[in-house]
N, C-alpha and C positions, 0 to 999 in steps of 0.2 A: 727731486731737484735739490741740490746743495749749492749754496752760493759760493762756497770755497772753490768748488769745481768750476763754476761758471766764470769766476774771476780769472781763471788761468787761461781762458781761451785767447783773449786779446788784452793787452794792457789797457787799463782804464784811460779814457781820453784819447786813444789812438784814432778813433773815428769821431770827429766833431760833428759831422753831418748826420741827419737822420739815417737809419740803416737802410731805408728803401729808396733814398734819393738817388736818382740816376739809374735805377735798375731797369732792365728791359721790361716793358710792359705791353699789354694788349687789353682790349676791351671785349667782354663777352656778356651778352644779355644786359648791357648797360652798366656792368660792374668792371672796375679796373683791376687787372691781375698783374702781379710782378713775377719775374722768373725766380723759381726756387733755387736753381743752380747758382745764379749770381747772388741771390739772397743768402744762401749758405756761406758763400765766400765772405760776404760782409760780416757774418757772425763768427768767422774763424773756423768754419766747418766745411765739409765737402758733401756733395749730393751724389749718390750712386743709384742707378737703376737696380732693382732687386727682383726677387721672385714672388709673385708673377711679374711679368715685364711691365704691367700697368702700375706697379708700385715703385716707390722711391724711398731711399733711406738717407737721412742726414747722419754723418759720423764725425766724431772727434777723434781723429786718427783711425784706429780700428774699432773704437767703441761706438755702438749704435746710440743715437741720441733721440731721433724722431723718425717716424714712418708715416708715409702718406700713400693714398691710392687715388688714381685718376677716376674722376666721377663720383668721389665719395667725400663726405664731410667728416667722416669718422677717422681720426688720427690717433697716433700713439706718441706721447711725449714723455721721455724718461720712464717708460713702462706704464704710464697711466693713460686712460682713454679720454680723449678730448674731442668734443664736437665743434667743428668750425662753423662759422656763419654761412659760408659758401663752399661749394664743392671744389676740390682741387681739379684742375683740368690739364690736359696734355695737348700741345699743339706742335706738330712736327716731332722733334726729338726733345722738346723741353716740357718740363712740368711747371705749372703756374698756380699760385695761391692768390686769393683776393688781397689787395693792398691792406684792407681793413684787418683781415685775419693775420696777415704778416705783422702789422704794427701792434695790434691789440691782443692777439692770442698767442703768437709764436715768440716774438722778441721778448715779452715780459718773462717768459719761462727760460729762455736761453741766454739772453743778454740784457737783463733789467737795467743795467747801467746806461743803456742807450735809449731808455724810455723818457728821458727828460727829468725834471726835478722830482725826487722821490716823495712819497706821501709822508705825513707826519708820523713820528715815532709813536706807537700805540700806548700812550699812558692811560687812556680811558677807553674801555670796551663796553659797547652797548650790546646787551643780550636781549633778544626778542623771542619770548616764548610764544610760538605760533598759536593762533585761534584763541579761545577763551570765551567765557560767558555763554551767550546764546549760540556762538559759533563753536560747535564741538569738533570740527575737523573730521577726519575719517574715523570710522569705528570698526573694531574687529567684532564680527557677529558671534564668533564662537566664544570669545572671552569677555564680551561685553565691556571692552575697554575703549576709551576715547582718546584721540590724539591730544586734545587740549590738556588732559591730565598729565600725560607723559612729557609734553614739551615744557610745562611749568616745572615739573620735578627735575628734569635734566638741567633746565636753566638755573634753578636754585643751587644744584650741585656744582655747576660750572661757576656760578657767582662766588661760592665759598672758596673754590680752588684758585680763582683769579685773585681774590682779595688776599689770600694767603701768600700768593706769589708777588704781591705788591702793586697790582693794577687797581685802578679805580673802576667801578662798575656802575653802569646805568641800566636799569631794568625797564622794559616797556610795559610790563605788567608783573605784579607780584601776588596776584590772587586770581580767582576765577571770575574775571570781568571781561566785558567786551571792549576792545580797543580798535578803532578804525585803522586800516592799513596806513593811511596818510598820517595819522596821529603818531604812529610808531616811529616813523622816520623823524617826525617833529620832536618827539621826546629825546631821541638820540642826538639830534642837532642842538637842542637846548642844553643838554648835558655835556656838550663839547666832545662827543665821541670821536675817537680817532679810527675806530674800526667797528663794524656792525655785523653781528652774527645772529641770523634768524634760524631758530630750531624748529624742525618739522619732522613728520614721519610719513612715509610714502604709502600709496595704495594703488592697486591695479584690479580691484574687484571687477568681475567675478574670479579673476585669476588669484588663487591663494598660494601659489608655489614660488613666485618670483621673489628673490631677495637681492640685496646689494645696496651700494652707496651711490648717491647722486649729489652733486654740488652744483648749484645754480647761481648764475650771476646775470646782471642786466645786459641786454644786447647793445652793442654799439649802434649809433644812429644809422638807419637804412637797413640794418640786418634783422632777420626774422628770429622769433623764438624757435628753439630746436624742435619742439613738438609741432609747430605750425607746418613743418615739412611733411607731416604724416598724411596719408591719403584722406581726402575729404576736408582737410583743414584749410582755413583761409590764411593768406599772407597777412601777417600782423606787423610788418615792418613800419617804422615811424620815421617821417622826414624831419621832424623837429627834435632837437636834442632835449633830453631831460637833465636835471641837475646831476644825476649819477653818471652821465656820460663823460663828465670831466675826469672820472677816475677809471675809464675803460681799461687801460693796461694794468692798473694796480688792482682792479677787481680780479683780473686773471692771475696776477701775482699772488694775491691772497688765496684765491680758490685753489691754486696748486698746492699750497702748504696745508690747507684744511683738508683737501681731498686725500692727500697722501697719508696724513695722520689718521683719518677715519678708516681708510682701507687697511692700514697696518693693524688697527685695533679690532675691526669688525671681522675681517677675513671671510666676507660673505659674497664677494664679487664686485666688480667695477662696472657700475652703470653709466659712468662718464661724467665729465664736467660739461654742463649744458647752459644754454642761454634761455632766459624767459623774461618777458615784460612783467615783472612783479611790482605791484603797487607799493609793497613794503620797502623796496629798494629805491624806487624812482626819485624820491626827494632828498636823498642822503647828501650830507656834506663830507663824506668820508668813504673809503672803500667798504664794500659790504657784500656778503654772500648769504644764500639760504642753503641750509644743510639738511639733506634727507638721509639720515644715517641707517635707517632700517625700514622695512615694509610692515606696517601694521596690518595690512591685508593678508600677510603670510601668517598662518597659525604658528609656524615654527618660530618666527621672529616675535610675534605677539607674546608667546609663552616666555621667551627670553626677556622681553621688555618688562614683563611683570615682576622681574627680580631686581632688587636694589643693586646687586652686583653688576648686572649688565648696564644699568643706567649710570652707575659709577664709571664703567669702562668708556661709555660714550662721552661723558663729561671730561674725563681724563684725556681722551684723544683730542677733544676740542681744545683743551688747555695746551696740549703739546703742539697743535697746529698754530695756535696764537703765539706761543713762545718762539717757534721757528720763524714765523712771519716777523715778529718783533726783532729777532736777531738779524734777519736778512735786511729789514728796513734800516736798522742801525748801521749795517755794513755799507749801505749806499749813501749815508749821510756824511757831510763834512764833520770831522771830530768835534767841532765847537757847538754843534746843535743836537747831538745825540742825548745829552743829559745822562742822569743816573740810570742804571739798569733796572729791570722790573722787580728785583728783590731789594732795592735800596731802601733804607729806613726813612728817606726824606719824602716818601709818598704821602699825599693828602689822604684823609680817611674816605671811605666809600661814600658816594653821594648819589642823589637822584633828583632830577628836576621836578618842579611843581607840576601837578597834573592840570593846572589851570592854563588856559590859552593866553 
């Protein structure tokens, strides 16, 4: 997704009302759905039925933008895999998407200027090295490597890159220590973080073959975690809003840039942008995502992770995603509030909040 292309769809300010206001809607299983055809028109696009006939495609002229399938939560937006919170449905000759997914998953990727006031320009980046201390995370049995070691290493590499680019950095841990999930978001908030990046590595033991990139964000209120739709899993939807729900569309906006950057660098497969009720994201005062850039349960990827060059590549991809997000947020801001760019010499020196409560 490139903001320059997005901005050409409809002149900014042409639609003052929310993009879903007045769209034909129905209710299904207690969930409100809006018409994708009329929704596409509001976004300056057109919706066409495609092959198979149970699929539909949004287009900008002749250029495909998004693809959906009736009965599926698995969508394709700008060539990237996205899991919706609710399945797309078909009624009569119309396709429908849940209003929450339209507002908080689709519009941020196609018309972010319609999502209301943009988030803060990311001057301060919080980096969360997953696990640590007594919490080893996943382990690769063949190479005897632990997730907590690699997450900290990549976090430190990313920190150096961000500081060199002019960002301030807040680290939730800088050594092999145990930090509660709730404390991690607290550290980010105390440090004035404008964006939160949690670094992890995936596992599907006993499956040792699967590879790929996953990007996780916090589900909107009333929606389930992606994994909770699996057979035998319980519905984990929440009726009460968490602090992070204030940033639902901007979490999706951030996730899109981070996911694309990692896919371009890793070239190992698209496992999708997913939703999960993650404690480390719940209490944030800024947009945040959790990144699973490789599978430690894969012997192939574990072997690559053991090399500094591969860990450099991951950190560089994360920097690229943050810089793209930074540029996109600046493009949405009124000129008077953007401030200097991330390479400006007026940046304050890196800082970190006190570990005390």
